[in-house]
C-alpha positions in Angstrom: -5.2 10.1 -13.8 -4.8 9.1 -17.5 -8.3 9.7 -18.9 -7.5 7.4 -21.9 -6.9 4.4 -19.6 -9.8 1.9 -20.2 -9.3 0.7 -16.7 -10.3 4.0 -15.3 -14.0 3.6 -16.2 -14.0 0.1 -14.5 -12.4 1.6 -11.4 -15.0 4.3 -11.1 -18.2 2.5 -12.3 -17.3 -1.1 -11.7 -17.2 -3.9 -14.3 -20.3 -4.6 -16.3 -22.1 -7.9 -15.7 -21.2 -9.1 -19.2 -17.5 -8.5 -18.3 -17.9 -10.4 -15.0 -19.6 -13.3 -16.9 -16.7 -13.5 -19.3 -14.1 -13.4 -16.5 -15.9 -16.1 -14.5 -16.3 -18.3 -17.5 -12.7 -18.0 -18.5 -11.7 -19.4 -15.1 -14.3 -22.1 -15.3 -13.0 -23.6 -18.5 -9.3 -23.2 -17.6 -8.1 -26.7 -16.9 -4.9 -25.2 -15.3 -7.0 -23.7 -12.4 -7.9 -25.7 -9.4 -11.3 -27.5 -9.2 -12.2 -25.2 -6.3 -11.5 -22.1 -8.4 -13.4 -23.4 -11.4 -16.4 -24.4 -9.2 -16.4 -21.0 -7.5 -16.4 -19.3 -10.9 -19.3 -21.4 -12.1 -21.2 -20.6 -8.9 -20.6 -16.9 -9.5 -21.6 -17.3 -13.2 -24.8 -19.1 -12.1 -25.8 -16.2 -9.8 -25.3 -13.8 -12.7 -27.5 -15.7 -15.2 -30.3 -15.7 -12.7 -31.0 -12.4 -14.3 -32.9 -12.9 -17.6 -30.9 -10.3 -19.5 -27.6 -11.9 -18.5 -28.9 -15.4 -19.5 -30.0 -14.1 -22.9 -26.6 -12.4 -23.4 -24.9 -15.9 -23.3 -25.8 -16.4 -26.9 -24.4 -13.2 -28.4 -21.4 -13.5 -26.2 -20.7 -17.0 -27.5 -20.9 -18.6 -24.1 -23.1 -21.6 -24.7 -20.5 -23.8 -26.3 -17.9 -23.5 -23.5 -20.6 -23.9 -20.8 -22.0 -27.0 -22.5 -18.5 -28.4 -22.9 -18.3 -28.5 -19.1 -21.1 -31.1 -19.1 -18.6 -33.5 -20.7 -16.7 -35.5 -18.1 -13.4 -35.5 -20.0 -13.6 -31.7 -20.1 -14.9 -31.1 -16.6 -12.5 -33.6 -15.1 -14.3 -33.6 -11.8 -17.8 -34.4 -10.6 -18.1 -31.1 -8.8 -17.6 -29.2 -12.1 -20.3 -31.3 -13.8 -22.7 -30.4 -11.0 -21.9 -26.7 -11.1 -22.2 -26.6 -14.9 -25.6 -28.4 -14.9 -26.7 -25.9 -12.3 -25.7 -23.0 -14.6 -27.6 -24.5 -17.6 -30.8 -25.1 -15.5 -30.8 -21.6 -14.1 -30.0 -19.9 -17.4 -32.9 -21.5 -19.3 -35.5 -21.6 -16.4 -38.7 -19.8 -17.5 -36.7 -18.2 -20.3 -37.8 -19.3 -23.8 -35.1 -17.3 -25.5 -32.4 -19.0 -23.5 -34.1 -22.3 -24.0 -33.9 -21.9 -27.8 -30.3 -20.8 -27.7 -29.3 -23.8 -25.5 -31.3 -26.1 -27.6 -29.6 -24.9 -30.8 -26.2 -25.8 -29.3 -27.2 -29.3 -28.4 -27.9 -28.9 -24.7 -30.4 -31.6 -24.4 -28.2 -34.6 -25.5 -25.5 -33.3 -23.1 -27.9 -33.2 -20.2 -29.2 -36.7 -20.9 -25.7 -38.0 -21.2 -25.1 -36.9 -17.6 -28.0 -39.1 -16.5 -26.5 -42.3 -17.7 -24.4 -42.9 -14.6 -26.8 -43.4 -11.7 -23.9 -43.7 -9.3 -23.2 -39.9 -9.5 -26.2 -38.8 -7.5 -25.2 -35.2 -7.1 -24.7 -34.9 -10.9 -28.1 -36.6 -11.6 -29.7 -34.2 -9.2 -28.6 -31.1 -10.9 -29.0 -32.7 -14.4 -32.6 -33.4 -13.7 -33.0 -29.8 -12.7 -31.5 -28.7 -16.0 -33.6 -31.2 -17.9 -36.8 -29.9 -16.3 -35.9 -26.3 -17.1 -35.1 -27.2 -20.7 -38.4 -29.1 -21.2 -40.8 -26.7 -19.5 -43.2 -25.3 -22.1 -40.8 -26.0 -24.9 -42.3 -28.5 -27.4 -39.3 -28.8 -29.6 -37.2 -29.9 -26.7 -39.9 -32.4 -25.6 -40.0 -33.8 -29.1 -36.2 -34.3 -29.2 -36.3 -35.7 -25.6 -38.7 -38.4 -26.9 -36.6 -39.1 -29.9 -33.5 -39.6 -27.6 -35.5 -42.1 -25.5 -35.5 -39.7 -22.6 -38.5 -41.5 -21.1 -36.4 -44.6 -20.5 -33.8 -42.4 -18.8 -36.5 -41.0 -16.4 -37.8 -44.4 -15.7 -34.3 -45.6 -14.7 -33.9 -42.6 -12.4 -37.0 -43.6 -10.4 -34.9 -46.5 -9.1 -32.0 -44.3 -7.9 -31.2 -44.3 -4.2 -31.5 -40.5 -3.9 -34.9 -39.4 -2.7 -34.1 -35.8 -3.9 -33.6 -37.1 -7.5 -36.7 -39.3 -7.4 -38.8 -36.3 -6.3 -37.4 -34.1 -9.1 -38.1 -36.9 -11.6 -41.7 -37.3 -10.3 -42.2 -33.5 -10.5 -40.9 -33.5 -14.1 -43.2 -36.3 -15.1 -46.2 -34.5 -13.7 -45.0 -31.3 -15.5 -44.8 -33.1 -18.8 -48.2 -34.8 -18.5 -49.8 -31.4 -17.8 -48.0 -29.9 -20.8 -49.3 -32.7 -23.0 -52.8 -32.3 -21.7 -52.7 -28.5 -22.3 -51.4 -29.0 -25.8 -54.3 -31.4 -26.6 -56.8 -29.0 -25.1 -55.6 -25.9 -26.9 -57.5 -25.3 -30.2 -55.4 -24.8 -33.3 -55.3 -21.2 -34.3 -56.0 -21.7 -38.0 -56.5 -24.4 -40.6 -52.8 -24.4 -41.6 -51.3 -23.9 -38.1 -49.1 -27.0 -37.2 -49.7 -28.8 -34.0 -46.8 -29.0 -31.6 -45.4 -32.5 -31.2 -46.9 -34.2 -28.2 -44.8 -36.5 -26.1 -46.2 -39.9 -25.3 -45.3 -41.6 -22.1 -44.0 -45.1 -22.8 -45.5 -47.7 -20.5 
């Protein structure tokens, strides 16, 4: 065999997970591929970013902008792609403050909230609430932006959706946010100059 062939290492050792992520994402964003191919690629990508290290590699690999672009209906072109992309975002940032910060810096929260405007797309709303919950969990900056974007009104509207699964997720998220607000109020400030994290207030 040709020992200078870069494909030889891949053949012996297998591709790295970073390479697999790049390949799956390239399929997911390729509008020339079928919806089924793009959704399969996103499903594979979601499984890869279940690993914290892979989720954190999305930022240095420049993957957040193309992933978040798939939350835009005119880019995704199909409800199934919106669902799969929201699932990727939720999994990548779940219990991962580094990935939360990266997604937040690329404007993930407004993209997620935009998905929740059309209550007729129950499957999209279901996965978007999952992504929203993952973004807001123990991340005060995201909660603050959520409040500024009138996210509480969005959640209130979702409580009237026909999907029981969505309503349950929204109720869980509301309880989570209330607990976070209480914990922030109960936590003493570390020093006289330490700033307080913004506390979200639930609108009546």
